[in-house]
C-alpha positions in Angstrom: 0.2 59.6 57.9 2.9 57.3 59.0 5.5 56.3 56.3 5.2 52.8 55.1 8.0 50.5 56.3 10.0 48.2 54.0 7.9 45.3 55.3 4.7 47.2 54.5 5.9 48.0 51.0 6.9 44.4 50.3 3.5 43.2 51.6 1.7 45.8 49.4 3.7 44.8 46.3 3.2 41.1 46.8 -0.5 41.6 47.2 -0.6 43.7 44.0 1.4 41.1 42.0 -1.1 38.4 43.1 -4.0 40.6 42.0 -2.3 41.2 38.6 -1.7 37.5 38.1 -5.5 37.0 38.5 -6.4 39.9 36.2 -4.1 38.7 33.4 -4.8 35.0 33.9 -1.4 34.1 35.1 -0.6 31.1 37.4 -0.7 32.1 41.1 2.8 33.1 42.3 4.3 32.8 38.9 5.8 36.3 39.2 8.7 36.7 41.5 9.6 39.9 43.2 13.3 40.9 42.9 14.2 43.7 45.4 16.7 46.1 43.8 19.0 46.9 46.7 21.7 48.8 44.9 23.1 51.7 47.0 20.9 50.6 49.9 22.2 50.1 53.4 22.7 46.6 54.7 20.2 47.4 57.4 17.6 48.0 54.7 18.3 44.7 53.1 18.1 43.0 56.5 14.7 44.6 57.0 13.5 43.2 53.7 14.9 39.8 54.6 13.0 39.9 57.9 9.8 40.6 55.9 10.3 37.5 53.9 12.1 38.9 50.8 14.7 36.4 49.6 15.9 37.8 46.2 18.0 41.0 45.8 19.3 42.7 42.7 22.6 44.6 42.7 24.2 46.7 39.9 27.8 46.8 41.1 30.0 43.7 41.6 31.9 45.0 44.6 28.7 46.1 46.3 27.1 42.7 45.8 30.2 41.0 47.1 30.4 43.2 50.2 26.7 42.8 51.1 26.7 39.0 50.5 29.7 38.6 52.8 28.2 40.9 55.5 24.8 39.4 55.5 26.0 35.8 55.2 24.4 32.6 53.9 20.8 33.2 55.1 19.0 31.8 52.1 19.3 35.0 50.0 19.6 34.8 46.3 21.9 37.6 44.9 21.1 38.7 41.3 23.5 40.8 39.4 21.6 43.2 37.1 24.2 45.7 36.0 26.7 45.9 33.3 29.5 43.4 34.0 33.2 44.2 33.2 35.5 41.3 32.6 37.7 42.2 35.6 34.7 41.9 37.9 33.6 38.5 36.7 35.4 36.6 39.5 33.4 38.5 42.1 30.1 37.7 40.4 31.1 34.1 39.9 31.9 33.8 43.6 29.0 35.7 45.2 26.0 35.9 42.8 23.4 33.2 42.2 22.1 34.9 39.1 23.3 37.3 36.4 20.7 39.0 34.2 22.9 40.9 31.8 24.9 38.6 29.6 25.3 40.2 26.2 28.6 38.7 24.8 30.3 35.4 24.9 33.5 36.9 26.3 31.8 37.6 29.7 30.1 34.2 29.8 33.4 32.5 29.2 35.1 34.6 32.0 32.4 33.5 34.4 32.8 29.9 33.3 36.6 30.2 33.8 36.1 31.3 37.4 33.6 28.5 38.1 35.4 25.7 36.4 35.9 22.7 38.6 33.3 23.8 41.2 29.9 22.4 41.7 28.3 25.9 41.5 25.8 26.6 38.6 25.3 30.2 37.9 21.8 31.0 36.6 22.0 33.5 33.6 19.8 35.6 31.4 20.7 37.2 28.1 20.0 40.9 27.9 18.1 42.1 24.9 18.3 45.6 23.5 15.4 45.6 21.1 15.5 49.3 20.4 19.3 49.4 19.7 19.7 52.1 22.3 23.4 53.2 22.5 23.1 54.0 26.2 22.0 50.4 27.1 23.8 47.1 27.0 22.2 44.1 25.3 22.1 42.3 22.0 19.7 42.4 19.1 17.1 39.7 18.5 19.1 38.6 15.4 22.2 38.0 17.5 20.3 36.1 20.2 20.1 32.5 18.9 23.9 32.2 18.3 24.8 33.5 21.8 22.2 31.3 23.4 23.7 28.2 21.6 27.2 29.2 22.9 26.1 29.8 26.5 24.4 26.4 26.9 27.7 24.7 26.1 29.3 26.2 29.2 29.2 23.7 32.0 28.7 25.9 35.0 26.2 28.3 33.5 22.6 27.6 33.1 20.7 29.7 30.6 17.3 30.5 32.1 15.9 33.3 29.9 15.9 36.9 28.8 16.1 40.3 30.4 15.2 43.7 28.9 14.8 47.3 29.8 12.4 49.2 27.5 12.5 52.8 26.6 10.5 54.9 29.1 6.8 55.0 28.2 3.9 56.3 30.3 1.1 54.3 28.6 0.6 50.7 29.3 0.0 49.8 25.6 3.5 51.0 24.6 5.0 49.2 27.5 3.2 46.0 26.6 4.4 46.1 23.0 8.0 46.0 24.1 7.5 43.3 26.6 5.5 41.2 24.1 8.5 41.3 21.8 10.8 39.9 24.5 8.3 37.2 25.4 8.1 36.3 21.7 11.9 36.1 21.4 11.9 33.6 24.3 9.1 31.6 22.8 11.0 31.4 19.5 14.1 30.0 21.3 12.0 27.4 23.0 10.4 26.4 19.7 13.9 25.7 18.5 15.0 23.3 21.2 15.7 25.5 24.3 13.8 25.1 27.6 13.9 28.6 29.0 11.6 29.7 31.8 12.6 33.2 32.9 11.6 36.7 31.7 13.3 39.4 33.8 11.3 42.5 32.8 9.3 45.1 34.6 10.4 47.8 37.1 8.5 50.1 39.4 7.0 52.2 36.6 5.9 49.4 34.2 5.6 46.1 36.1 1.9 45.8 35.4 2.5 45.7 31.7 5.3 43.2 32.2 3.0 40.9 34.2 0.4 41.2 31.4 3.0 40.0 28.9 4.4 37.1 30.8 7.2 38.3 33.0 8.4 35.9 35.7 10.6 38.3 37.6 10.0 42.1 38.3 12.9 44.2 39.4 11.6 46.7 42.0 13.7 49.2 44.0 12.0 52.5 44.7 8.6 51.0 45.4 10.2 49.0 48.2 12.9 51.2 49.7 11.7 54.6 48.7 13.7 57.2 46.7 17.5 57.0 46.9 19.2 59.4 49.1 
């Protein structure tokens, strides 16, 4: 059997997302596919662009910068989805359209510093770490309201929503429980005066559960590009 191309995999995933939207009574096309392109060759990213994919996620600031410069302004949205160090904030401010992993005010202020005086608005999500896992970044739900209040005061950052990475779980019920807590956290913020519209949750192994619980953006790498070399 011939191996599926990047274009084939994107078509397959998009079809499945539309099916899941119907199954879980979501609005059509309410779930966006974010292609996780970290460590992938520029040629692979270009193949995905040719297939109609427009949003790409990168974990490393330098890699995102290099790819965005090589590919050029072709209508691609670059999403930073890794842990951001302060000394890399300038690269992200310059080359990313989104950052999903804000978990402290210091980083948000560094991004604002590098964007001050420009007309660029960086779309941001706060990363939640609901299970208090030491190996993962993110803040607790208790810390969330204060950080959200501080971020919305920054002129060149627009707070869009929340991101989370759950503990690995093979059963969809466990997966859904985690994603439901993230959705509830966003709903609570909106009930208290925010107007957030983004839930960045769900990856190759659990995106069905994420769609069921309201995600608006799934981060998929392996199911598009295959296993990393």
